[in-house]
FIKE-842052 format. One record per atom (N, C-alpha, C): x negated, z negated, y negated; residue in three letters. Coordinates in steps of 0.02 Angstrom, whole numbers, plus 50000, padded with zeros to 5 digits. Each point is the difference from the previous one (the first is absolute). Last residue first. Layout:
XZYALA...
end
This chain:
540364990849933ALA499834993250023ALA500554995149981ALA500395026550054ARG499864995549944ARG499884993050027ARG500795026850068LYS499464995450015LYS499854995849940LYS501595018950015GLY500124995950058GLY499464995150017GLY499245018949840GLU500694999250023GLU500034995750063GLU498014996049828LEU500205005350046LEU500704998550026LEU499304991049755HIS499914998950072HIS500125006550039HIS499564988049737ASN500095006550034ASN499844999050073ASN500644984649761LEU499735000350067LEU500195006650032LEU499904984949755PHE500125006850025PHE499665000450068PHE500854979749804SER499635002350058SER500215007150018SER500134978649792VAL500145006850023VAL499605001450064VAL500944979449803ARG499575002050056ARG500225006850025ARG500834990649791GLU499644994350027GLU499545001850058GLU501195011549762ILE499865001150072ILE499574994250025ILE501775007449783SER499484995450022SER499925000550076SER501035016649789MET500024997850070MET499414995550013MET501635012949787ALA499404996450023ALA500094998150072ALA501035019949808GLY500104993550031GLY499344996850020GLY501215026549949GLY499674994449968GLY500154993550035GLY500885028249963HIS499634995550044HIS499694994449960HIS501225018649906GLU500474996750046GLU499654994950046GLU498845014749838PRO500374994549968PRO500464996250047PRO497775011850100ASP500555002449959ASP500424994149975ASP497955000750148SER499964997749931SER500585002649957SER499194993650277ARG500355004649955ARG500004997249929ARG499164988850198THR499595006049993THR500325005149954THR500064971950075GLU500325005349962GLU499525005949989GLU499684983750218GLY500074999449928GLY500295006249968GLY498504999250231LEU500524995549977LEU500014999749924LEU498995014950229ARG500004999649927ARG500604995849979ARG498515009950223LEU500404994249981LEU499944999149925LEU499655020850209GLN499754996249943GLN500474994149987GLN500365016650172ARG499285000449995ARG499714995949941ARG502155003450183LEU499914997249934LEU499254999149990LEU501285018650172PRO499664993649988PRO499984998049927PRO502045015550097GLY499285000249998GLY499704993449981GLY502375003550006ARG499755006749979ARG499255000049994ARG502274985250125GLN499355000149968GLN499765007149988GLN502574990850001SER499535003250046SER499335000849964SER501464979849917ALA500065007250002ALA499535002750053ALA501154975449873SER499595003350050SER500145007549997SER500524973449871TRP499995007349998TRP499575002650058TRP500444976849967VAL500445002349947VAL500035007649996VAL499374977350175GLN499915007249987GLN500515002249947GLN498894975050023ARG500605003950016ARG499895007349981ARG498404981749959GLY500145000250072GLY500615003950020GLY499194998249771ASP500134993250025ASP500235000150072ASP499965023049936VAL499924995349945VAL500224993250025VAL499205026050106ASN500314993450008ASN499864995949938ASN499965027550087LEU499844995149948LEU500394993750013LEU499085023150153ARG500494994849984ARG499744995549944ARG499735025350152ILE499684995749950ILE500544995249976ILE499645015450244ASN500354998049939ASN499544996349952ASN499215010450211GLN500685002749992GLN500294998749931GLN497834992450081THR500005007250013THR500685003249991THR499514978549855ASP499775001450067ASP500065007550012ASP499884981449779ARG500115006950024ARG499745000550071ARG500764980249798ALA499715001650065ALA500185007150020ALA499994979949790LEU500125007150012LEU499645001850064LEU500864976549858GLN499655002950058GLN500215007250008GLN500114976449819TRP500135007050015TRP499615002150061TRP500964976449868ASP499525002750048ASP500215007050021ASP500474985449760HIS500265002750063HIS499435002550043HIS500704984449755PRO499505002650048PRO500345002350065PRO501395001349768GLN499754994950046GLN499475003050046GLN501615009549824ALA499324998149977ALA499714994350042ALA502275012650003ASP499874992850008ASP499314997749976ASP501135023350007GLN500164995649944GLN499714993050005GLN499765018350163GLY500015003649937GLY500104995649940GLY500104992850231ILE499315000549975ILE499975003649933ILE501984996850146PRO499904995549943PRO499315000649968PRO501205021050124HIS499634993950020HIS499914995749938HIS500845026650102PRO500234994149963PRO499644993750024PRO499225026050010VAL500054994050042VAL500234994249957VAL499715029250010GLU500214994249960GLU500124994150046GLU498485024150001HIS500414995550041HIS500154993849959HIS499065027849967GLY500074993149975GLY500484996150044GLY498285022050056ARG500694997649992ARG500004992849975ARG498315023950036LEU500064993049980LEU500724998249987LEU499155019150175THR500254999249931THR500074992649984THR499395010450215GLY499444998649956GLY500204999249927GLY501395003350202ALA499765006349972ALA499404998949954ALA501144981650101ALA499735004150054ALA499725006649976ALA500034981549813ASP500465001050057ASP499675004550051ASP498754982849813PRO500195006750021PRO500514999950057PRO499874980949805TYR499635001750061TYR500235006850025TYR500404978049808THR499935007250003THR499555001850059THR501624978249903ILE499455002150043ILE500015007650006ILE500984977549852HIS500075007350003HIS499385002550037HIS501414974749976LEU499415004250011LEU500195007350000LEU501424981049880GLY499604998450058GLY499375004250004GLY501675000049820TYR500424998550057TYR499604998250063TYR498905005949787PRO500484994649989PRO500424998050061PRO497635010050057VAL500495002349952VAL500534994549991VAL497365005950116VAL500534995149988VAL500435002549942VAL498475015250179GLN500114997549932GLN500554994850000GLN498215015950168ILE500494994649999ILE500034997249929ILE499075023250146LEU500024996549936LEU500564994950002LEU498405018150171LEU500514994949992LEU499934996749932LEU498595017250125PRO500545002749958PRO500574995049987PRO497954991949948ASN500215006850013ASN500135001250074ASN500164977949862VAL499585002150056VAL500245006950021VAL500504979449820ASP499945007249993ASP499495002350053ASP501624977049921LEU499525003050047LEU500025007649992LEU501174986649841VAL499684994750039VAL499455002850044VAL501325007649759VAL499705002150063VAL499654994150033VAL502185001449831PHE499334997250004PHE499725001850069PHE502255006149815TYR499605001050060TYR499334996249995TYR501664998549828ASP500435002050056ASP499615000650066ASP498944983349826ARG500365006249986ARG500425001850062ARG498754980450006GLU500185000049930GLU500385006349979GLU499354983750237ARG500155006649972ARG500234999349927ARG498564985550182ARG500424998849941ARG500095006749964ARG499154989850259VAL500095005649953VAL500474997949945VAL498254989350203THR500574998549957THR500045005549947THR498824997850266ALA499995001649929ALA500654997849966ALA498375003350242ARG500474995349970ARG499955000949925ARG499455016850229TRP499794996849938TRP500554995249977TRP499115019450209THR500384994149982THR499734997249934THR499955023150178ILE499804997349936ILE500444993949985ILE499245016950222GLU500424994649975GLU499704997449935GLU499885022850192GLU499774995949944GLU500504994549984GLU499065018250215VAL500564997149963VAL499714995449947VAL499215022450174ARG499854994049962ARG500614997649961ARG499495015050245GLU500244999949931GLU499834993449967GLU498505009950205ARG500614996449984ARG500175000649926ARG498005009650105GLU500585002350040GLU500664996849977GLU497684995749920GLY500115007149993GLY500625002550034GLY499324977250008LEU500005001649929LEU500135007449988LEU499694990450221GLY500684999949973GLY500045001649926GLY497954996850125VAL500265006850001VAL500705000449970VAL498174981049925PRO500485001550052PRO500285007149994PRO497504993749913LEU500694999249978LEU500495002050056LEU497515001450001TRP500304993850026TRP500744999149979TRP498525018649932TRP500165000450071TRP500374993850026TRP500235010449748ALA499524995850036ALA500214999850073ALA501165013949849SER499484997949952SER499484995650032SER501995008450112GLY499475004949996GLY499454998149952GLY502474990749965TRP499705001750064TRP499485005549991TRP500644982349807GLU500175006650023GLU499645001450066GLU500864978749816LEU499575002150055LEU500245006750027LEU500434993549742ALA500274998850067ALA499505002350053ALA499344990949748PRO500155006050039PRO500274998150069PRO500474983549795PRO499425002150039PRO500185006350039PRO501144993649761LEU500084999450073LEU499365002250036LEU500744991549759LYS499415003550025LYS500004999450076LYS502224999049829ALA499544996650045ALA499425004550020ALA501424999649766GLN499965003850063GLN499464996950044GLN501724993349772VAL499384999150038VAL500045004250063VAL501214999449731TYR500064999950073TYR499314999350032TYR501495003549759ALA499534995050025ALA500104999750076ALA500875014649753THR499924999350073THR499514994450015THR501815009149785SER499364997450023SER499994999850076SER501905004849851ARG499495005049985ARG499304997650018ARG501624980049995THR500215007049999THR499445004549974THR499104978050108PRO500535001349951PRO500175007550001PRO498774984950183SER500065007049978SER500585000649951SER498264981850154SER500495000549946SER500015007249973SER499164984250224LEU499985006749973LEU500555000649947LEU498564979250136ARG500595002049962ARG499865006849968ARG499154983450219MET499795005149953MET500625002649965MET499294975250133SER500415006049993SER499705004749949SER499354976750061SER499935004150060SER500445006249997SER499324988649776GLY499954996350063GLY499885004750059GLY500435013649817ASP500264993349986ASP499994996150066ASP499105024849868PHE500014995650059PHE500214993049979PHE500385027649904LYS499714993449991LYS500084995950064LYS500305025949874ILE499934997050066ILE499634993449990ILE501535019049835GLN499494994950012GLN500014997750072GLN500985020449801GLY499994997150067GLY499424995250010GLY500745014549809GLU499954992849994GLU500004996650068GLU499225024949993GLY500424997149948GLY499884992549994GLY499235006950229SER500065004549943SER500464996849949SER498424994650248THR500504998349948THR500005005549947THR498934992450264THR500175005549954THR500534997549952THR498084991650208PHE500484998249948PHE500115006049954PHE499184995350270GLU499865003949940GLU500554998649949GLU499084983450211TRP500515004349969TRP499695004249944TRP498764983650131GLU500495002350050GLU500485005349973GLU498294988649872ARG499645003050056ARG500475003150050ARG500854988149816ARG499725006449977ARG499575003350054ARG500934978450037ALA500525005250001ALA499725006849978ALA498624980549988ARG500115002250069ARG500505005750004ARG499654990649790GLU499375003050024GLU500085002650071GLU501794987849896GLU499935006949978GLU499385003350028GLU501474980150122GLY499465001249953GLY499895007349984GLY501384994750198LYS499754993849970LYS499395001449957LYS501535014350152LEU500035000449926LEU499794993549966LEU500135008150241ASP500384994049978ASP500024999449924ASP499715020850196SER499794997449935SER500434994049981SER499275018850212VAL500374993849985VAL499714997249936VAL499915022650179PHE499874998049931PHE500454994049986PHE499115017850216SER500284993649979SER499794998549929SER500085019250223ARG499864999249928ARG500364993749976ARG500065004650222ILE499475004949989ILE499835000449926ILE500984977650140PRO500165005949959PRO499415004749995PRO500354984550221ALA499794999249930ALA500185006349960ALA500294996050245GLY500554999749953GLY499824999049928GLY498615003550205ARG500364993650008ARG500554999249948ARG498585018949996THR500295000050067THR500424993850010THR498745001749803VAL500595004349998VAL500345000350068VAL497914988049977PRO500594996649973PRO500635004349998PRO498075004350187HIS500095001249928HIS500634996549974HIS499135001350233ALA499914993949961ALA500135001049926ALA500105018250154LEU500494995250023LEU499974993649958LEU498385016849967ARG500655002049972ARG500554995150019ARG497904996450095VAL499954998949927VAL500665002049967VAL499795004250229TYR500094992849986TYR499934998449926TYR499705022950077HIS500674997450016HIS500094992849977HIS497865010049980VAL500485002949952VAL500694997250012VAL498354993850153ALA499894996949935ALA500495002649949ALA499965009650217ASP500294993350000ASP499954996849931ASP498935020750036GLY500735000749995GLY500354993349999GLY497714999650032ALA500135002749934ALA500755001049989ALA499184993450212LEU500074994449952LEU500105002449929LEU499615015650176ILE500664996950008ILE500114994449950ILE497895011250002VAL500545004749984VAL500684996650003VAL498104987750065ALA499985001249928ALA500575004649979ALA499644996150229LEU500334994449968LEU500015000849924LEU498825015850127ALA500735000750012ALA500384994449966ALA497664999049993CYS500245005749960CYS500755000850008CYS498934983950134LEU500024997949930LEU500265005549955LEU499665004950227ILE500564995449992ILE500074997849927ILE498135013650059PRO500645003750001PRO500614995549990PRO497834989350011ILE500105004049940ILE500655004050003ILE499214986550186SER500314996249945SER500175004549941SER498835007050204ARG500724999250010ARG500354996649941ARG497785016850033ASN500174993349977ASN500764999250003ASN498865020550040ALA500104996050060ALA500184992849982ALA500505023849857THR499574994250008THR500174996350065THR501145020049921GLN499375000849965GLN499524994250012GLN502275001650084LEU499655005750027LEU499305000749970LEU501504983649917ARG499744998150068ARG499625005750032ARG501115003649793VAL499404995849990VAL499704998250068VAL502015012250002LEU499475004049969LEU499364996049992LEU501944988950083ILE499755005050047ILE499415003849970ILE501134984549859TRP499634996750054TRP499705005050049TRP501405008249832VAL499364997949972VAL499584996550054VAL502185005950058LEU499575005949995LEU499324998249971LEU501644983150009ALA499785001850067ALA499535006049999ALA501024993249797ALA499514995150022ALA499735001750069ALA501745013349916ALA499385001249963ALA499454995150021ALA502174997150089VAL499685006050027VAL499345001349966VAL501314982549913VAL499754998350067VAL499635005950031VAL501075003649794SER499444995449991SER499694998250067SER501975012849997VAL499435004049978VAL499384995749992VAL502034989150048VAL499775003950058VAL499385004149982VAL501054988249827VAL499684995350046VAL499725003850060VAL501275012249846THR499354998249971THR499624995250046THR502215006050054LYS499545005650013LYS499314998449973LYS501694984649954SER499835000050071SER499525005550018SER500874999549781TYR499514994750011TYR499794999650073TYR501715014949938ARG499355002449977ARG499464994750011ARG502214994350053SER499765005350045SER499325002549979SER501104983349863GLY499774997650065GLY499725005550045GLY499914999649725ALA500465002050054ALA499714998150068ALA498804986249818GLY500405006149991GLY500445001350060GLY498414980949949ASP499785005750041ASP500415006349993ASP500364978449880ALA499285000750005ALA499805006750030ALA502304994449985ILE499725000449933ILE499255001450004ILE501224997150203PRO500185006249966PRO499735000649929PRO498844987450212HIS500454998149945HIS500175006349960HIS498754990450254TYR500225005449955TYR500494997349948TYR498784989050191THR500004997649930THR500215005449951THR499835004350235LEU500414993949996LEU500054997549928LEU498595018550050LEU500715001850009LEU500454994049993LEU497684996649991ARG500215003949941ARG500735002050006ARG499014988750182LEU500084995649942LEU500235003849938LEU499525012450196VAL500594995850010VAL500124995449939VAL498055013750003ALA500615004049993ALA500634995750006ALA497864989750036SER500085002349931SER500665003749990SER499424993550217VAL500174994249959VAL500125002049928VAL499255016850149ALA500694997950015ALA500214994149957ALA497775007849988LEU500465004849969LEU500734997950012LEU498324986950102SER499934999749927SER500515004549966SER499835000550237VAL500314993849976VAL499994999649924VAL498895018350102GLY500725000350009GLY500364993949974GLY497615000749999LEU500295004749952LEU500765000050005LEU498834987250157ILE499934997149933ILE500335004449948ILE499925008050221ALA500464994349994ALA499974997049930ALA498515017550056ILE500695002549994ILE500494994249990ILE497764994550042GLU500085003249935GLU500715002349988GLU499454991450212ALA500014994749950ALA500095002949930ALA499705014550184ARG500674997050000ARG500064994649946ARG498255019249955THR500114995050051THR500714997349995THR498815025249930ALA500304993749980ALA500094995350059ALA499205023450002PHE499554996349956PHE500254993049983PHE501175017150135PRO499424997350036PRO499554995749956PRO502525009250013MET499624997149944MET499384996750028MET501385012750141TRP500355001849939TRP499674997049938TRP499284995550228SER499815006649978SER500325002049934SER499774974250033GLY500105005450049GLY499815006649970GLY499634976949915VAL500715000650016VAL500135005350052VAL497624987650003SER500395003849952SER500725000650023SER498464978750070GLU500125007050017GLU500425003449946GLU498304979649951VAL500685001150022VAL500115007450012VAL497604986350022GLN500405004449958GLN500705001150029GLN498034986950089PRO500604996649974PRO500465004649960PRO498285005550217SER500065000749928SER500644996749975SER498324995650224HIS500685001649977HIS500025000149923HIS497735006250138PRO500394994149979PRO500685002249971PRO498805015250186GLU499944998549929GLU500424994049982GLU498885004650245ALA500625000849961ALA499884998149928ALA498095010150163ALA500294993649978ALA500625001249958ALA499215017550191ALA499864998149931ALA500354993549982ALA499225005450254PRO500545001549952PRO499834997549931PRO498075007750173ALA500424994149985ALA500545001949950ALA498955018350168PRO499874996549937PRO500484994249989PRO499255007950249PRO500455002149946PRO499874996149937PRO498155006050189THR500434994449978THR500445002349943THR498905014650210THR500014998849927THR500474994549982THR498515004550225MET500695000249976MET500004998049926MET
end
């Protein structure tokens, strides 16, 4: 009688985790769990920390987050099909998702997102050497620019000019660097110019501020402001104010938003109009040399700030 063969010895139990199934036979449940949790955490945190200045329009940003998650998952699948190493595909997928995270969080931390100006110029006018680094000086005829303590004096006798133009830094522009907030390319910009000055008018007119297309002049009755109307035609606006005669220091503020432009003197609004575009320069002092112009102005401090609409620290 033939003896039946002894049963084969059972193979030792393998510690390998079973694959997910027929739909993804190359992956384990642990791999899927790690990938899913990583992508979900990244997406949720990016959506919760969304900021309209940093990230732009919400609908487009949400689509970007979804695309980033899908791209990371596809990278994981493609790499996993090429290697049995379980760590490399996860690391590649994380690299893709973290690249998008890095862009978002760097833009979120940018000073402009928190309300900082996109262009800032502040001058205390303490000393000629420092002032010449901040301003361009222009004189003609008998015009003079001198410094007295913490002020700059612009003297313009008749048929003479004396004015300064700020060396404004370039404004931040969307697209010039990847870390800049998207809002730079989507939001309107607003400006604010402030200065403290004493004007001593010697003729009928003295130019205080010449910022194309705006011209502010001191006249005997107060201020004469020239600014375009809705048709683009320059119009003169007469503003009665003691500033035309008192030769006293005053605090000036010119602010332009997306709707209007306003002039305040010593905290009170004295003029406003519908805005006709951005203020791209800062020029103070007499820029006209005809016989009707002449006088002097002492300036103590000046600032020019450019912000995104509705966002200021």
